[in-house]
SEDO-575413 format. One record per residue (C-alpha): residue in one letter; residue number from 1; x, y, z. Coordinates in steps of 0.05 Angstrom, whole numbers, plus 32768, in hexadecimal, padded with zeros to 4 digits. Example, Ala and Ser with C-alpha at 12.3 -4.5 7.8 and 13.67 -1.06 7.14 Angstrom:
# SEDO-575413
  marvo  drendren    c1    c2    c3
      A         1  80F6  7FA6  809C
      S         2  8111  7FEB  808F
***
This chain:
# SEDO-575413
  marvo  drendren    c1    c2    c3
      M         1  8046  8103  83AC
      P         2  8056  80F7  8362
      R         3  8020  810D  8331
      A         4  8007  80E7  82F4
      L         5  7FDA  8104  82BE
      F         6  7FA7  80D7  829B
      S         7  7F85  80ED  825C
      V         8  7F73  80B3  822F
      S         9  7F43  80A2  81F7
      S        10  7F4A  8057  8200
      K        11  7F3C  8044  8248
      Q        12  7F5C  8000  8241
      G        13  7F83  7FED  8280
      I        14  7F80  8032  82A1
      V        15  7F57  801D  82DF
      G        16  7F88  7FE6  82F4
      F        17  7FC4  8012  82E3
      A        18  7FA9  804E  830A
      K        19  7F98  8023  8347
      E        20  7FDF  8009  834A
      L        21  7FFB  8050  8344
      V        22  7FCF  8068  837E
      R        23  7FE8  802D  83A8
      L        24  802E  8045  8399
      G        25  801D  808B  83B2
      W        26  800F  80B0  8371
      E        27  7FDB  80E7  8367
      I        28  7FB0  80DD  8329
      V        29  7F9A  811A  8300
      A        30  7F68  8109  82C9
      S        31  7F3E  812C  8295
      G        32  7EF5  8125  8281
      G        33  7EDF  80DE  8272
      T        34  7F21  80C1  828A
      G        35  7F16  80DF  82CF
      Q        36  7ECE  80C5  82D0
      T        37  7EE5  807E  82BF
      L        38  7F18  807F  82F7
      S        39  7EE8  809E  832A
      D        40  7EB3  806A  8319
      A        41  7EE7  8035  832B
      G        42  7EF1  8054  836F
      I        43  7F34  8074  835F
      P        44  7F42  80B9  837E
      V        45  7F4B  80EA  8345
      T        46  7F5D  8134  8340
      K        47  7F38  8153  8307
      V        48  7F5E  817A  82D3
      E        49  7F30  81B5  82DF
      R        50  7F47  81B9  8327
      V        51  7F8F  81BD  8310
      T        52  7F83  81F0  82D9
      G        53  7F4C  8218  82FC
      Q        54  7F28  8217  82B9
      S        55  7EED  81ED  82A3
      E        56  7EEF  81C6  8263
      M        57  7EE0  81F1  8227
      L        58  7EC0  81E9  81E2
      G        59  7E9E  81A8  81F2
      G        60  7EDE  8188  820C
      R        61  7F0C  819F  81D4
      V        62  7F36  81C5  8206
      K        63  7F46  81A1  8247
      T        64  7F90  8197  8253
      L        65  7FAB  81D0  8228
      H        66  7FBE  81FB  8264
      P        67  8000  8214  8283
      A        68  7FF0  81F1  82C5
      I        69  7FF2  81AF  82A0
      H        70  8029  81BA  826E
      A        71  8057  81DF  829F
      G        72  8050  81A4  82CE
      I        73  8065  8175  8295
      L        74  809C  819F  8275
      A        75  80C0  81B5  82B4
      R        76  8107  819B  82B4
      D        77  8128  8178  82EF
      T        78  8149  81B8  8307
      S        79  8141  81E2  8346
      E        80  8132  821F  831B
      D        81  80F8  81FD  82F7
      F        82  80DB  81DF  8337
      T        83  80E1  8222  835B
      E        84  80BB  8243  8322
      L        85  8085  820E  8325
      A        86  807E  8217  8371
      D        87  8077  8262  8368
      L        88  8040  8257  8335
      G        89  801D  8223  8361
      V        90  8026  81ED  832D
      A        91  8039  81A5  8340
      P        92  8068  817E  8312
      I        93  804C  8144  82EA
      S        94  8079  8107  82E6
      L        95  804E  80D7  82BE
      V        96  8020  80E4  8283
      V        97  7FF0  80AE  826C
      C        98  7FD0  80C2  822A
      N        99  7FB6  80A2  81EA
      L       100  7F94  80C7  81B1
      Y       101  7F4F  80CB  8192
      P       102  7F44  8090  8163
      F       103  7F4F  80B6  8122
      S       104  7F6A  807A  80FA
      E       105  7F32  804E  8112
      T       106  7EFE  8082  80FF
      I       107  7F16  808B  80B7
      R       108  7F16  8040  80AC
      D       109  7ECC  8048  80A1
      P       110  7EC7  8058  8056
      D       111  7E86  807E  8063
      V       112  7EA2  80AC  8099
      R       113  7E97  80F6  808B
      V       114  7ED1  8127  808D
      E       115  7EAF  814D  80C6
      E       116  7EAC  810D  80EF
      A       117  7EF5  80FD  80E1
      V       118  7F0C  8143  80F4
      E       119  7EEC  813D  8138
      E       120  7F1A  8102  8146
      I       121  7F59  812C  813C
      D       122  7F78  8131  8181
      I       123  7F9A  8172  8195
      G       124  7FA3  8172  81E0
      G       125  7FB8  8129  81E2
      V       126  7FF0  8134  81AF
      A       127  8008  8171  81D6
      L       128  800B  8147  8216
      L       129  8031  810F  81F5
      R       130  8063  813D  81D4
      A       131  806F  8165  8213
      A       132  807A  8127  823E
      A       133  80A5  8106  8209
      K       134  80CF  8144  8201
      N       135  80DC  8145  824C
      F       136  80EC  80FA  8250
      A       137  8128  810B  827C
      R       138  80F6  8113  82B5
      V       139  80B1  80FE  829C
      T       140  8097  80BA  8288
      V       141  8066  80B9  824E
      L       142  8037  807F  823F
      C       143  800E  807C  81FF
      D       144  8005  8030  81FB
      P       145  7FDE  8008  8230
      Q       146  800E  7FCE  8222
      D       147  8044  7FF5  8247
      Y       148  801D  8000  8288
      S       149  8035  7FBF  82A8
      G       150  807E  7FCC  8298
      V       151  807B  8010  82B9
      L       152  805A  7FF3  82F7
      V       153  8090  7FBE  82FC
      A       154  80C6  7FF4  82F8
      L       155  80A4  801F  832D
      K       156  8099  7FE4  835D
      T       157  80DF  7FC6  8356
      E       158  810A  8004  834C
      G       159  80DE  803A  8368
      R       160  80EA  8064  832A
      M       161  80EE  8061  82DE
      A       162  8131  8054  82BE
      P       163  8147  808C  828F
      S       164  814E  805A  8256
      L       165  8106  8043  825E
      R       166  80EC  808B  8260
      R       167  8112  8099  8220
      Q       168  80F7  805A  81FF
      L       169  80B0  806D  8211
      A       170  80BC  80B4  81F7
      V       171  80D3  8098  81B4
      K       172  8093  8070  81B1
      A       173  8069  80AD  81C0
      F       174  808A  80D6  818A
      A       175  8080  809D  8158
      H       176  8037  809A  816D
      C       177  802E  80E4  8160
      R       178  8053  80DF  811E
      D       179  8026  80A6  8105
      Y       180  7FE8  80CA  811E
      D       181  7FFA  810A  80F7
      A       182  800D  80E2  80B9
      A       183  7FC8  80BF  80BA
      I       184  7FA5  8103  80C0
      H       185  7FCD  8121  8087
      A       186  7FC4  80E4  805B
      Y       187  7F79  80E5  8067
      L       188  7F6E  812F  805B
      S       189  7F9C  8131  801D
      D       190  7F80  80EE  8004
      S       191  7FC7  80D4  7FFC
      D       192  7FED  8099  8018
      I       193  8028  80C4  802C
      A       194  8028  8102  8056
      E       195  8047  8130  8023
      P       196  802D  8162  7FEF
      I       197  8015  8136  7FB5
      E       198  8026  816C  7F82
      D       199  8071  8163  7F8E
      D       200  8094  8135  7F5C
      V       201  80C0  811A  7F93
      P       202  80B2  8133  7FD9
      A       203  80EB  8149  8006
      G       204  80D4  811A  803D
      I       205  80A0  80E3  8044
      S       206  8076  80CA  807D
      I       207  804A  8090  806B
      G       208  8003  8097  8087
      M       209  7FF1  804D  808C
      Q       210  7FDD  801D  80C2
      R       211  7FE0  7FD2  80C5
      S       212  7FA0  7FBB  80A6
      H       213  7FA8  7F6F  809E
      E       214  7FD8  7F3F  80BE
      L       215  7FEF  7F0A  808D
      R       216  8002  7EC2  809C
      Y       217  8048  7ECF  8081
      G       218  806D  7EF4  8049
      E       219  808B  7ED8  8009
      N       220  80A1  7E9B  8031
      P       221  8087  7E7B  8071
      H       222  80C1  7E94  809C
      Q       223  80B4  7EDE  808B
      A       224  8083  7F07  80B4
      A       225  8055  7F35  808C
      A       226  801A  7F64  8090
      Y       227  7FF1  7F91  8062
      Y       228  7FEE  7FDC  8071
      S       229  7FBC  800E  8057
      R       230  7FA3  8055  8062
      I       231  7F5D  803D  8073
      Q       232  7F44  7FFC  8090
      E       233  7F2E  7FD0  8056
      R       234  7F08  7F8F  8059
      T       235  7F3B  7F6F  802B
      P       236  7F81  7F85  8016
      L       237  7F81  7FB0  7FD8
      G       238  7F3A  7FC8  7FE8
      A       239  7F18  7F8E  7FC5
      D       240  7EDC  7F68  7FE1
      Q       241  7EEE  7F1F  7FEA
      L       242  7EB1  7EF7  7FD7
      A       243  7ECF  7EB2  7FDF
      G       244  7F0E  7E8A  7FEB
      R       245  7F48  7E88  801B
      Q       246  7F6B  7EC4  803A
      L       247  7F98  7EE9  800B
      S       248  7FE2  7EDB  8016
      Y       249  801C  7F0C  800E
      N       250  802B  7EEF  7FC9
      N       251  7FE1  7EEF  7FB6
      I       252  7FDC  7F39  7FC6
      L       253  8018  7F4A  7F9A
      D       254  7FFE  7F21  7F5F
      V       255  7FB6  7F39  7F66
      D       256  7FCF  7F81  7F67
      A       257  7FFA  7F76  7F29
      A       258  7FC1  7F55  7F04
      W       259  7F8F  7F8B  7F16
      R       260  7FBE  7FC3  7F03
      A       261  7FCC  7FA1  7EC1
      V       262  7F84  7F93  7EAD
      C       263  7F6F  7FDA  7EBE
      G       264  7F9F  7FF3  7E89
      F       265  7F70  7FDA  7E53
      D       266  7F2E  7FFB  7E3E
      E       267  7F10  7FBF  7E19
      P       268  7EF8  7F80  7E3D
      T       269  7F3A  7F61  7E52
      V       270  7F56  7F27  7E7A
      V       271  7F9C  7F25  7E99
      I       272  7FBA  7EE6  7EB7
      V       273  7FF4  7EF3  7EE7
      K       274  8026  7EC3  7F06
      H       275  805D  7EDD  7F34
      L       276  8050  7F26  7F22
      N       277  8058  7F19  7ED7
      P       278  801E  7F11  7EA6
      T       279  801B  7ECE  7E84
      G       280  7FE4  7EE4  7E55
      I       281  7FBC  7F22  7E43
      A       282  7F81  7F25  7E13
      S       283  7F49  7F56  7E00
      A       284  7F09  7F41  7DDE
      D       285  7EBE  7F51  7DDB
      S       286  7EB6  7F32  7E20
      V       287  7EE3  7F19  7E57
      S       288  7EC7  7ED3  7E4E
      E       289  7EE2  7ED5  7E06
      A       290  7F23  7EF7  7E1C
      F       291  7F35  7EC3  7E51
      P       292  7F43  7E87  7E23
      Q       293  7F6F  7EB3  7DF8
      A       294  7F96  7ECD  7E34
      L       295  7F9E  7E85  7E4E
      A       296  7FB7  7E6D  7E0A
      S       297  7FF2  7E9D  7E0F
      D       298  8012  7E70  7E43
      A       299  7FE2  7E3C  7E5F
      K       300  8018  7E17  7E85
      S       301  802F  7E54  7EAC
      A       302  7FE8  7E6A  7EBA
      F       303  7FDF  7E2E  7EEA
      G       304  7FD7  7E4B  7F30
      G       305  7FD4  7E92  7F16
      I       306  7FAA  7ED0  7F23
      I       307  7F74  7EE4  7EF2
      A       308  7F5C  7F2C  7EEB
      A       309  7F21  7F42  7EC0
      N       310  7F0C  7F8A  7EB5
      R       311  7EC3  7F78  7EA9
      A       312  7E8F  7F4F  7ED0
      V       313  7E9D  7F05  7ED4
      D       314  7E64  7EDA  7EBB
      A       315  7E53  7E90  7EB6
      D       316  7E75  7E8A  7E72
      F       317  7EB6  7EA4  7E90
      V       318  7EB2  7E6F  7EC7
      A       319  7EA4  7E39  7E94
      A       320  7EE1  7E50  7E6C
      L       321  7F0D  7E46  7EA9
      G       322  7F04  7DFB  7EA3
      A       323  7F2F  7DD5  7ED4
      L       324  7F65  7E0A  7ED9
      F       325  7F80  7E13  7F20
      V       326  7F7A  7E5D  7F31
      E       327  7F93  7E7F  7F70
      A       328  7F67  7EBD  7F6A
      I       329  7F37  7EE1  7F3B
      I       330  7F2C  7F2C  7F3E
      A       331  7EF6  7F52  7F18
      P       332  7EC9  7F8F  7F21
      S       333  7E8B  7F63  7F2B
      Y       334  7E6F  7F1D  7F24
      A       335  7E2E  7F06  7F04
      Y       336  7DFA  7EE6  7F32
      E       337  7E0B  7E9F  7F48
      V       338  7E51  7EA4  7F2A
      V       339  7E73  7EA7  7F6E
      K       340  7E4F  7E67  7F83
      Q       341  7E65  7E46  7F43
      L       342  7EAD  7E59  7F50
      Q       343  7EA9  7E41  7F98
      A       344  7E8C  7DFE  7F82
      G       345  7EC9  7DEB  7F5B
      R       346  7EFE  7E17  7F7B
      K       347  7EEF  7E1F  7FC6
      N       348  7F34  7E3D  7FD4
      C       349  7F35  7E6D  7F99
      R       350  7F34  7EB5  7FB1
      V       351  7EFB  7ED9  7F8E
      L       352  7F05  7F25  7F92
      Q       353  7ED8  7F5D  7F7D
      M       354  7EFA  7FA0  7F71
      S       355  7EC9  7FD9  7F69
      R       356  7EFC  800D  7F53
      P       357  7F2E  8008  7F1A
      Y       358  7F77  8014  7F26
      A       359  7F85  805D  7F16
      G       360  7FCC  8061  7F2F
      S       361  7FE2  8073  7F75
      G       362  8008  80B2  7F84
      F       363  804B  8090  7F90
      E       364  806C  804C  7F8D
      F       365  809E  8036  7FC2
      R       366  80D5  8001  7FC3
      S       367  80FE  7FF3  8000
      V       368  814A  7FEF  7FF7
      T       369  8184  7FE9  8028
      G       370  8183  8026  8055
      G       371  8147  8048  8036
      M       372  810F  8048  8003
      L       373  8107  8059  7FBA
      L       374  80CB  8083  7FA4
      Q       375  80B0  808F  7F5E
      R       376  8071  80A4  7F3B
      P       377  804D  8068  7F1D
      D       378  8053  8057  7ED3
      R       379  800D  8066  7EB8
      G       380  801F  8059  7E70
      D       381  803C  8085  7E39
      P       382  8043  80CF  7E49
      P       383  8013  80FB  7E22
      A       384  804A  8113  7DF3
      V       385  805B  80CD  7DD9
      R       386  8051  80C3  7D8F
      M       387  805B  8081  7D6B
      K       388  808B  8088  7D31
      T       389  8098  8056  7CFA
      V       390  80E3  8052  7CED
      T       391  80E8  801A  7CBA
      R       392  80DC  801B  7C6F
      R       393  809C  7FF4  7C79
      A       394  8064  8010  7CA5
      P       395  8037  7FDE  7CCA
      N       396  7FF5  7FCC  7CAA
      D       397  7FB4  7FD4  7CD0
      A       398  7FB5  7F8D  7CED
      E       399  7FFD  7F95  7D03
      M       400  7FEE  7FD9  7D21
      E       401  7FB6  7FBB  7D4C
      S       402  7FE6  7F85  7D64
      L       403  801E  7FB7  7D71
      K       404  7FF2  7FE5  7D9B
      F       405  7FD8  7FAA  7DC4
      A       406  801E  7F8E  7DCD
      W       407  8037  7FD3  7DE3
      A       408  8001  7FD8  7E19
      A       409  800F  7F91  7E30
      V       410  805B  7F96  7E34
      Q       411  8055  7FCF  7E66
      Q       412  8038  7F9D  7E98
      V       413  8072  7F6B  7E92
      K       414  80B1  7F6A  7EBC
      S       415  80F1  7F81  7E9A
      N       416  8111  7F6D  7E6E
      A       417  80CD  7F66  7E4D
      I       418  80B9  7F4B  7E08
      V       419  8071  7F3F  7DF3
      L       420  8058  7F1E  7DB3
      A       421  8011  7F2D  7DA0
      R       422  7FE0  7F1B  7D68
      G       423  7FA4  7F48  7D67
      K       424  7F8F  7F57  7DAD
      R       425  7FAF  7F1D  7DD0
      T       426  7FF4  7F0A  7DE7
      V       427  8011  7ECB  7DC9
      G       428  8054  7ECC  7DEC
      I       429  8071  7EF2  7E27
      G       430  80B9  7EF4  7E3E
      G       431  80C8  7F1D  7E7C
      G       432  80F4  7F25  7EB9
      L       433  8133  7F10  7E95
      P       434  8177  7F34  7E97
      S       435  8180  7F2D  7E4C
      R       436  8150  7F4B  7E19
      V       437  8160  7F17  7DE4
      D       438  8152  7EE0  7E18
      A       439  810E  7F02  7E26
      A       440  8100  7F02  7DDB
      E       441  8115  7EB9  7DD5
      L       442  80E7  7EA6  7E0F
      A       443  80AC  7ECD  7DF2
      I       444  80B5  7EAB  7DAE
      K       445  80BC  7E67  7DCF
      K       446  807B  7E73  7DF5
      A       447  8058  7E8A  7DB5
      A       448  806E  7E4C  7D8E
      G       449  804D  7E4E  7D49
      E       450  8025  7E8C  7D5C
      A       451  8063  7EB8  7D55
      T       452  8057  7EB8  7D0A
      N       453  8039  7EFB  7CF6
      A       454  803C  7F13  7D3E
      A       455  804F  7F58  7D57
      M       456  8088  7F5F  7D89
      A       457  808B  7F94  7DBF
      S       458  80C7  7FA4  7DEB
      D       459  80C4  7FCF  7E2A
      A       460  8108  7FEE  7E1C
      F       461  8136  7FF6  7DE1
      F       462  815A  7FBC  7DBE
      P       463  81A4  7FC3  7DCD
      F       464  81B6  7F96  7D92
      P       465  8193  7F7D  7D53
      D       466  8195  7F35  7D6C
      S       467  814D  7F36  7D88
      I       468  8134  7F50  7D45
      E       469  8158  7F19  7D20
      F       470  813D  7EE5  7D4F
      A       471  80F5  7F00  7D49
      A       472  80F9  7F03  7CFD
      S       473  810E  7EBB  7CFA
      A       474  80D0  7EA8  7D23
      G       475  80A2  7ECD  7CF3
      V       476  8096  7F0E  7D1A
      T       477  8084  7F45  7CE8
      C       478  8084  7F86  7D11
      V       479  80A4  7FA4  7D4F
      I       480  8095  7FDC  7D80
      Q       481  80C9  7FF6  7DB0
      P       482  80E0  8037  7DD1
      G       483  8121  803F  7DAB
      G       484  815C  8067  7DC7
      S       485  8194  8035  7DBE
      I       486  81D6  804B  7DA0
      R       487  81CA  8011  7D6F
      D       488  8183  8026  7D5B
      G       489  819D  802C  7D14
      Q       490  81B4  7FE4  7D13
      V       491  8173  7FCC  7D31
      I       492  814A  7FF2  7CFD
      E       493  8177  7FD8  7CC6
      A       494  816B  7F91  7CDD
      A       495  8120  7F9C  7CDD
      D       496  8123  7FB9  7C96
      Y       497  814C  7F7E  7C7F
      H       498  8114  7F4F  7C96
      D       499  80DD  7F7D  7C7C
      M       500  80C4  7F88  7CC3
      A       501  809E  7FC6  7CD7
      M       502  80B9  7FEA  7D14
      I       503  809C  8020  7D3F
      L       504  80C2  8049  7D73
      T       505  809C  806A  7DAD
      G       506  80D3  808E  7DD2
      S       507  80B4  8077  7E14
      R       508  80D5  8041  7E3E
      H       509  80AD  8016  7E6F
      F       510  80DD  7FF0  7E9D
      R       511  80BB  7FC9  7ED4
      H       512  80F0  7FAD  7F03
***
C-alpha cells in the first residue's frame, strides 16, 4: 500500500483529495491539525506520532522532523535503500502534501509584532517540501491545492505519476520555498530584496515580494500587469485612496514619479507630472499658491496629469484647480470636506493620501533582455558636491535662488533634461530628448517670454556651446550644470561672451 504524508497549513481541498487517495488504496499519514481535519471527515488516518514513536514537542514546533519521516521520503528507488528502510522498520513515503504557515499573509498586517511574525516561520514544512522535491525521481510533492486534481487524474488513468510531472511539481515546491525564505529575509531585514543591504551591489538577489494588486492591464490594454510589494497594502505605493477610480499601471508610474519629485523639496511645493516627466514645479508659502505657478510652466501638457503636493491640500488648492482635468492627486493629507469637493467635480479623479515621504528605497531595478539592472537610487548631490562659479561674472542673489531651484528641479526630469526657472518655479522644461540642444530649445519654447532673466539647469554637461548660445539669445542670464565635457572651456567662453554666470557642480543626474 503506497503511503502519503499530509501536513498542511491551508486545509483547502485536502478532504476530497485524501478520500480519493484512500479509494485508490493509499495509506494517509497526517500531522496534528491536518490529521484531525481528515479524521473528522471520516477518513482513516495514521498519526505522525505512531510513525515516529514520538509525541509532538514544543507546542507543535517539532512534529515531522524525525528520521522515520525523512528516511521514508528520501529513500531512493534502489534495493539497497529499501532494504535499509525495511531493517529500520520504516515504510517509504511516495507522496508529500504540504503547504507552509501563512507568513506572507501575517506580515501584510502593518500592526503585526515581530514575535507574531516569527511564529509563522515554518521549519518542518520546508524540510518536507525540500526532501520530497529533492527525491522527485520517486516522490511526488504537492504544495498547491490547485494541483490535487491533476495528480488524481494521473493516478486514475495511468496508475502512477509520470516522471516529467513529478519534476514539474518539484520545481514548483523549490520555488515556493525560495519565495517563502525571501519574504522572511525581506521582512526581518526591512528590505525589498533578500540580500545584505550594506553591500553596494549584492552578488545575488532574491526579491521578497508577493502579488499585491492585480491591474486591469499594463501600459496598453493587451498587456497583463500586476503590482507586487513586500507587504499587503490597501493601495499600490502604500497610499490611502480616498476617492476615484482604481489606479492603472500608468497611473502608478506617474504617481510614484510625482511623489518622489515633490518629496525632494523642503518648502511647500507642487509637482505636476505627465508620462513620468514633470510639466511644472513650484515652491511657495503654501501649496495653494504654488499650484498656479507650477501649472503656468506648461498648462497645455498638464491636462490629464498627476499633481503631487508635499503639504495638506485645502479648499484654496481645490479652487485653484479650476476646470483642469486631473488623473490623480497625491498629498500627505487633506483638509476637512476637501475630498468631497474634489469628488463633486471630479468623480473619477484618484485622491491619494500618502502618510510617509519618499526617502529612497534601497535599490532600483530595470528589466533588460536576459536579466535585470540594479542601482542605488539617486538621492540628490553627494555630500562632497560644491557649487563652483567658473565664469567671470558670479550669479547675483536672485539668480542664485533660481539656479538652486532649477538644479533641484532638473534632477526630476528625464534625460536629456533642461529646466528654466525664475525664482522658485519652473517656466520651461525640456526632457526625454536625445539631443541636449533640442531639450534646451523645447524648454525655451515652453517658457516663451519668461525665458528672459531665467536660470537654466542641465542634468549633464553641455557637449557644445550651442545650447548656451541659444539660451542667451532667449534672455537666459545664468546656467548651472555638472561640467566634465572636453569642451567645457568653449562652453564657459560662450557664457562669458554673453555675460552669463555659470556654476559647475561636478555631479551628473541622468534619469533614463
